[in-house]
C-alpha positions as CSV (number, residue, x, y, z in Angstrom):
1,M,-67.2,-159.9,-76.9
2,K,-64.5,-159.6,-79.5
3,Y,-61.1,-161.3,-79.5
4,K,-58.0,-159.7,-81.7
5,Q,-56.1,-162.3,-83.2
6,H,-52.2,-162.0,-82.7
7,G,-49.1,-162.6,-84.9
8,M,-47.7,-162.4,-88.6
9,T,-49.6,-163.1,-91.7
10,L,-49.0,-166.0,-94.7
11,T,-47.1,-162.3,-96.2
12,S,-45.2,-161.3,-93.1
13,F,-43.9,-164.4,-92.9
14,L,-42.6,-165.0,-96.3
15,A,-41.0,-161.6,-95.6
16,V,-38.9,-163.0,-92.7
17,L,-38.2,-165.9,-94.5
18,A,-36.4,-164.4,-97.1
19,V,-34.5,-162.3,-95.1
20,V,-32.8,-165.2,-93.1
21,G,-32.4,-167.0,-96.4
22,F,-31.0,-164.0,-97.7
23,A,-28.8,-163.7,-95.2
24,L,-28.6,-167.4,-94.8
25,Y,-26.9,-168.0,-98.3
26,I,-24.8,-165.3,-97.6
27,G,-23.3,-166.8,-95.1
28,M,-22.3,-170.2,-96.5
29,K,-20.6,-168.4,-99.6
30,L,-18.8,-166.4,-96.3
31,F,-17.6,-169.4,-93.7
32,P,-16.0,-171.2,-95.9
33,M,-13.6,-167.7,-96.8
34,Y,-12.9,-167.5,-93.3
35,Q,-12.7,-171.0,-92.6
36,E,-9.8,-171.4,-95.1
37,F,-8.1,-168.1,-93.3
38,Y,-8.0,-169.3,-90.1
39,A,-6.1,-172.6,-91.5
40,V,-3.4,-170.1,-93.1
41,K,-2.9,-168.3,-90.1
42,T,-2.8,-172.3,-88.5
43,S,-0.6,-172.9,-90.7
44,M,1.4,-169.9,-90.6
45,K,2.2,-170.2,-86.6
46,A,2.7,-174.1,-86.9
47,L,5.5,-173.1,-89.4
48,A,7.3,-170.3,-87.3
49,N,6.8,-173.0,-84.4
50,E,9.0,-175.4,-86.1
51,S,13.0,-176.1,-84.9
52,G,15.4,-174.4,-86.9
53,S,13.1,-171.7,-89.3
54,A,14.3,-168.6,-88.1
55,D,17.5,-170.2,-90.5
56,M,15.3,-171.5,-93.3
57,A,15.4,-170.3,-96.7
58,P,12.1,-168.6,-97.8
59,A,11.3,-171.3,-100.7
60,K,12.3,-173.9,-98.8
61,A,9.7,-172.5,-95.5
62,Q,7.4,-171.6,-98.7
63,E,7.2,-174.9,-100.1
64,L,6.7,-175.9,-95.6
65,F,3.8,-173.7,-95.5
66,F,2.5,-174.8,-99.0
67,K,2.1,-178.8,-97.6
68,R,0.3,-177.6,-94.5
69,M,-2.2,-176.2,-96.8
70,D,-2.5,-178.9,-99.0
71,M,-3.5,-180.7,-95.8
72,N,-6.5,-178.3,-95.3
73,Y,-7.7,-178.5,-98.7
74,S,-6.9,-174.7,-99.6
75,E,-6.7,-173.4,-103.0
76,S,-7.6,-169.4,-102.9
77,V,-3.0,-168.9,-101.5
78,K,-1.0,-169.7,-104.2
79,R,3.0,-168.9,-104.0
80,D,2.9,-165.0,-105.8
81,D,1.1,-164.0,-101.9
82,I,4.1,-164.6,-100.3
83,K,6.5,-162.4,-99.4
84,F,9.0,-163.0,-96.9
85,E,10.8,-159.9,-95.6
86,R,14.5,-159.7,-93.5
87,I,14.4,-158.9,-89.2
88,D,16.5,-159.5,-86.9
89,G,16.6,-163.0,-86.2
90,G,14.7,-164.7,-88.8
91,W,12.4,-163.6,-91.7
92,R,8.6,-162.2,-91.5
93,M,6.5,-163.8,-93.1
94,N,3.6,-162.0,-94.8
95,V,0.5,-163.6,-96.4
96,S,-2.0,-161.2,-98.9
97,Y,-4.6,-163.1,-100.9
98,E,-8.0,-162.3,-102.5
99,V,-10.8,-164.8,-102.9
100,R,-13.8,-163.8,-104.9
101,R,-16.7,-166.1,-105.3
102,P,-19.4,-165.8,-106.7
103,L,-23.0,-164.4,-105.5
104,V,-26.1,-164.3,-107.9
105,G,-25.9,-162.8,-111.7
106,N,-22.9,-160.8,-112.4
107,L,-22.0,-160.3,-108.4
108,D,-19.5,-161.5,-106.7
109,I,-18.9,-160.8,-102.4
110,V,-15.0,-160.5,-101.9
111,G,-12.0,-161.5,-99.6
112,R,-9.0,-159.6,-98.7
113,F,-7.1,-161.9,-96.5
114,E,-3.6,-160.8,-94.9
115,N,-1.6,-162.2,-91.6
116,S,1.5,-161.5,-91.3
117,Q,3.9,-164.4,-88.6
118,D,7.7,-163.7,-87.3
119,L,10.0,-166.6,-88.4
120,T,12.7,-166.3,-85.6
121,S,14.2,-168.6,-83.4
122,R,12.4,-167.2,-80.1
123,S,9.4,-169.1,-79.1
124,V,6.4,-168.2,-80.7
125,E,3.1,-167.2,-78.8
């Protein structure tokens, strides 16, 4: 009787290991970018929930936003990335920024993130 072996060869195991390792490496580069974007969204929502945010001057709102971002150790959002526009009952805060992280050699991972939040006297959900 002949027995047929089942399973992976060492070469195929190393190929799978290389693919999984590269995917994990990319994930390690992407996760902090998205974690920071979540912090931006959370800070914007907290600012909108603050009493008097609709009547705040844009400079004051921007200052409070950056205080919240400093607590999250965020460094990607700059003052030029924040724009305010007047809407009925307050302001709309728009944050648009780009994050660039080196990947391998001369290749970079680039993430562009945008979010807007209304700072009005109405309650925010």
